[in-house]
C-alpha positions as CSV (number, residue, x, y, z in Angstrom):
1,X,117.5,84.2,147.5
2,X,118.9,87.1,145.3
3,X,122.7,86.8,145.5
4,X,125.4,89.5,145.1
5,X,125.1,89.7,141.3
6,X,121.3,90.1,141.5
7,X,121.7,92.9,144.1
8,X,124.4,94.6,142.1
9,X,122.2,94.4,139.0
10,X,119.4,96.0,141.0
11,X,121.7,98.8,142.1
12,X,122.7,99.6,138.6
13,X,119.1,99.3,137.4
14,X,117.6,101.7,139.8
15,X,120.5,104.2,139.9
16,X,119.5,106.3,136.9
17,X,116.0,106.7,138.1
18,X,116.5,107.5,141.8
19,X,119.9,109.2,142.2
20,X,119.6,113.0,142.7
21,X,115.8,112.7,143.0
22,X,113.8,114.1,145.9
23,X,111.7,111.8,148.0
24,X,108.2,113.2,147.8
25,X,106.5,110.5,149.9
26,X,107.6,107.4,151.8
27,X,104.7,105.0,152.0
28,X,104.6,102.0,154.4
29,X,101.8,99.5,153.6
30,X,103.2,96.7,155.7
31,X,105.8,97.5,158.3
32,X,106.2,93.8,159.3
33,X,109.3,92.9,157.4
34,X,112.3,91.0,158.9
35,X,112.5,94.0,161.3
36,X,109.7,96.5,161.7
37,X,109.9,99.5,159.4
38,X,110.2,102.6,161.5
39,X,107.1,104.8,161.3
40,X,109.0,108.0,161.6
41,X,110.5,107.5,158.1
42,X,107.3,108.8,156.5
43,X,108.2,112.2,157.8
44,X,112.0,111.9,158.1
45,X,112.5,111.1,154.4
46,X,110.0,113.6,153.1
47,X,111.7,116.2,150.8
48,X,115.2,114.5,151.2
49,X,117.4,113.9,148.2
50,X,118.8,110.5,147.3
51,X,122.4,111.5,146.8
52,X,123.8,108.1,145.8
53,X,123.0,104.4,145.3
54,X,125.6,101.9,146.4
55,X,125.9,98.4,147.7
56,X,127.6,96.7,150.7
57,X,127.3,93.0,150.7
58,X,123.7,92.4,149.8
59,X,122.5,95.7,151.3
60,X,121.4,98.4,148.9
61,X,122.3,101.8,150.3
62,X,120.3,104.9,149.5
63,X,122.3,107.8,150.9
64,X,120.5,111.1,151.7
65,X,121.6,114.2,153.6
66,X,119.9,112.9,156.7
67,X,121.2,109.4,156.7
68,X,121.2,106.1,154.8
69,X,118.3,103.9,153.9
70,X,119.4,100.3,153.9
71,X,117.4,97.9,151.8
72,X,117.7,94.1,151.8
73,X,115.8,91.9,149.4
74,X,115.7,88.9,151.8
75,X,114.6,85.6,150.3
76,X,112.1,86.7,147.6
77,X,112.1,90.5,147.5
78,X,112.5,92.8,144.5
79,X,112.7,96.5,143.7
80,X,110.9,98.0,140.7
81,X,110.9,101.5,139.3
82,X,107.4,102.3,138.1
83,X,105.3,105.3,137.2
84,X,104.1,106.9,140.5
85,X,100.5,106.3,139.4
86,X,101.0,102.5,139.2
87,X,98.5,100.6,141.3
88,X,100.1,98.5,144.0
89,X,99.8,94.7,143.8
90,X,99.9,92.0,146.5
91,X,103.1,92.1,148.6
92,X,104.0,95.7,147.6
93,X,105.0,96.8,151.1
94,X,107.1,100.0,150.6
95,X,106.9,102.9,148.2
96,X,109.5,105.6,147.8
97,X,107.7,108.2,145.6
98,X,110.1,110.4,143.7
99,X,110.1,113.9,142.2
100,X,110.4,112.5,138.7
101,X,106.9,111.0,138.9
102,X,108.4,107.5,139.5
103,X,108.2,105.2,142.5
104,X,110.7,102.8,143.8
105,X,108.6,99.9,145.1
106,X,109.6,97.0,147.3
107,X,107.7,93.8,146.8
108,X,108.5,90.9,149.2
109,X,106.1,87.9,149.4
110,X,107.9,86.2,152.2
111,X,108.8,89.4,154.1
112,X,112.3,88.4,154.9
113,X,113.6,91.6,153.5
114,X,114.3,94.7,155.4
115,X,114.2,98.5,155.3
116,X,116.5,100.0,157.9
117,X,117.5,103.6,158.7
118,X,121.0,104.7,159.7
119,X,120.9,108.3,160.9
120,X,123.8,110.6,159.8
121,X,124.4,111.6,163.4
122,X,125.5,108.0,164.1
123,X,128.5,108.4,161.8
124,X,129.4,106.4,158.8
125,X,127.0,103.6,157.7
126,X,130.0,101.3,157.7
127,X,129.7,101.3,161.5
128,X,126.2,99.9,161.4
129,X,125.9,96.7,163.4
130,X,124.9,94.7,160.2
131,X,127.8,96.1,158.1
132,X,130.7,96.6,160.5
133,X,131.7,92.9,160.6
134,X,131.4,92.2,156.9
135,X,134.4,90.9,155.1
136,X,136.0,92.6,152.1
137,X,134.1,92.9,148.9
138,X,135.1,90.2,146.4
139,X,136.3,92.8,143.8
140,X,138.4,94.7,146.3
141,X,142.2,94.6,146.5
142,X,141.8,93.4,150.1
143,X,140.4,90.1,148.9
144,X,143.4,88.3,147.5
145,X,145.2,85.0,147.9
146,X,147.3,86.1,150.9
147,X,144.2,87.3,152.7
148,X,142.2,84.1,152.0
149,X,145.2,81.9,153.0
150,X,145.5,83.7,156.3
151,X,141.8,83.4,157.0
152,X,141.6,79.6,156.3
153,X,145.0,78.2,157.2
154,X,143.9,77.0,160.6
155,X,140.3,76.1,159.7
156,X,139.2,72.5,159.9
157,X,136.1,73.3,157.9
158,X,135.0,72.6,154.3
159,X,136.1,75.3,151.9
160,X,132.6,75.7,150.5
161,X,131.3,76.7,154.0
162,X,134.3,79.0,154.5
163,X,133.8,81.0,151.3
164,X,130.1,81.4,152.1
165,X,131.0,83.0,155.4
166,X,130.3,86.8,155.3
167,X,133.2,87.4,157.7
168,X,135.6,85.9,155.2
169,X,134.2,87.2,152.0
170,X,130.9,88.7,151.1
171,X,129.0,87.7,147.9
172,X,130.0,84.1,147.3
173,X,126.5,82.7,147.8
174,X,125.6,79.1,147.2
175,X,125.3,79.2,143.4
176,X,128.5,81.1,142.8
177,X,130.5,79.3,145.5
178,X,129.7,76.0,143.7
179,X,130.6,77.4,140.3
180,X,133.8,79.0,141.5
181,X,135.0,75.8,143.2
182,X,134.4,73.9,140.0
183,X,136.3,76.4,137.9
184,X,139.1,76.3,140.5
185,X,139.1,72.4,140.4
186,X,138.6,72.3,144.2
187,X,136.2,69.8,145.8
188,X,133.6,71.7,148.1
189,X,134.5,69.3,151.0
190,X,138.2,70.1,150.9
191,X,139.3,71.2,154.3
192,X,140.2,74.9,154.4
193,X,143.6,74.5,156.2
194,X,144.8,72.1,153.4
195,X,144.7,74.7,150.7
196,X,148.1,76.1,149.8
197,X,148.7,79.6,148.5
198,X,148.5,78.5,144.9
199,X,145.1,77.0,145.4
200,X,144.0,80.1,147.2
201,X,145.1,82.3,144.3
202,X,143.2,80.0,141.9
203,X,140.1,80.2,144.0
204,X,140.2,84.0,144.5
205,X,140.6,84.5,140.8
206,X,137.6,82.1,140.0
207,X,135.4,83.8,142.6
208,X,136.0,87.2,141.0
209,X,135.5,85.9,137.5
210,X,132.3,84.0,138.2
211,X,130.8,87.0,140.0
212,X,131.9,89.4,137.3
213,X,130.4,87.2,134.5
214,X,127.2,86.8,136.4
215,X,126.8,90.6,136.9
216,X,127.6,91.1,133.2
217,X,124.8,88.7,132.3
218,X,122.3,90.1,134.7
219,X,122.2,87.3,137.3
220,X,121.3,83.7,137.2
221,X,117.8,82.3,136.6
222,X,116.3,83.0,140.0
223,X,112.5,83.0,139.5
224,X,111.9,85.7,142.2
225,X,114.3,88.3,140.8
226,X,112.7,91.1,138.8
227,X,114.5,93.9,137.1
228,X,113.5,97.4,138.2
229,X,111.7,98.1,134.9
230,X,109.3,95.2,135.6
231,X,110.8,92.8,133.0
232,X,112.5,89.5,134.0
233,X,115.8,90.4,135.6
234,X,117.6,87.3,134.5
235,X,118.4,85.4,131.4
236,X,119.6,82.0,130.8
237,X,123.1,81.5,132.1
238,X,125.1,78.4,131.6
239,X,126.0,76.8,134.9
240,X,128.6,74.1,135.0
241,X,127.5,72.3,138.2
242,X,124.9,74.1,140.2
243,X,121.5,72.3,140.0
244,X,122.9,69.7,137.6
245,X,123.0,66.6,139.8
246,X,123.3,63.4,137.7
247,X,124.0,65.4,134.5
248,X,127.3,65.0,132.6
249,X,130.1,67.4,133.5
250,X,130.7,70.0,130.9
251,X,134.4,69.2,130.9
252,X,134.7,65.4,131.3
253,X,131.2,64.0,131.1
254,X,131.4,62.4,134.6
255,X,128.0,62.6,136.4
256,X,127.7,65.7,138.6
257,X,127.1,64.8,142.2
258,X,125.4,66.6,145.1
259,X,126.4,66.9,148.8
260,X,124.8,68.8,151.6
261,X,127.1,71.2,153.4
262,X,125.7,73.3,156.2
263,X,122.2,72.5,155.1
264,X,122.9,73.8,151.6
265,X,123.1,71.7,148.4
266,X,126.5,71.8,146.8
267,X,127.2,70.4,143.4
268,X,130.6,69.2,142.0
269,X,132.3,66.9,139.5
270,X,134.1,64.1,141.4
271,X,136.6,63.8,138.5
272,X,137.4,67.4,138.0
273,X,137.3,68.3,141.7
274,X,139.4,65.9,143.7
275,X,138.9,66.2,147.5
276,X,141.9,67.0,149.6
277,X,142.2,66.8,153.4
278,X,140.0,65.2,156.0
C-alpha cells in the first residue's frame, strides 16, 4: 500500500501539472471503487478550476471553487499525468482531462482506492467523516513528545500498534513505523504506557526523520507505486530492518527478527531494541 511518503511524492509530482488548470472533462470508466464514484461528477466538475493540491493523511485533496475531490490510492492505485490523447490501459478507471491538454489518470488494479466529493456547501473538508477524526500530521507542531506521551501513557498496547493508529498519528505506516522504532532503539512490542517522556521524544524525532528522508528519496521500493510522469516512482532506499528477517543488523550484526503485530509483519533487532514492559 502506498504510504504517506508515496502520497506526498504524488502530490508534489502532480501539482505543477494540475494546479490552476480547468477540468475540461471528468471521465468515469469504472465507478466501482471502494465506494461508488458519484455519477454527477461528470457534470459537476466540468469547467471548474483546480485551485490547489494538498494532502491530509493519505488523501490527496484537489480543491475547486465548488468543493474538494478526495482521492485515495488504496492498496495498489497510482496517479499519472499523461497527454490527454493517451490511450487508456487496463485498470484506468478515472480520467480528469485538463485544459493544458493533459489528463490526470487513476489506475487501480485492486479497486481499493476511492474518489469522493465534498461539496463546498458542507463547509471545510476537514469536517468530512473520513478526515475529522484523523490525528495530527507527523510534521506538525502538534505532534510532539508531550502529545505522544499523553496519548499512550495509559495504553496497555504494543507501541508499534499505537503509532500506526490514525487517531494518534497519521502517516506512520508499517514500513516507516518499523524503521522509526529501530532508529529510536525501541522494541515494537514495548507496551505504550511504559514509555517515558524521553523515549517519546526520541520516537517522535525518529518518526519525523524517517518520513522526511523517505519523502526526499521519493518513497520506498513499493512495486505498485508509479510517479505521475509514468516512470518508476521509487528508487532503492536502504532499510535497516523492514523486510530483512534473518539478515544481519546494520548496527550490530545480530540477525533481524520478525514478529506479527495486529496481523502486520514487524521487523526489529533484538540487540538494539530491548523490549520494555509486559
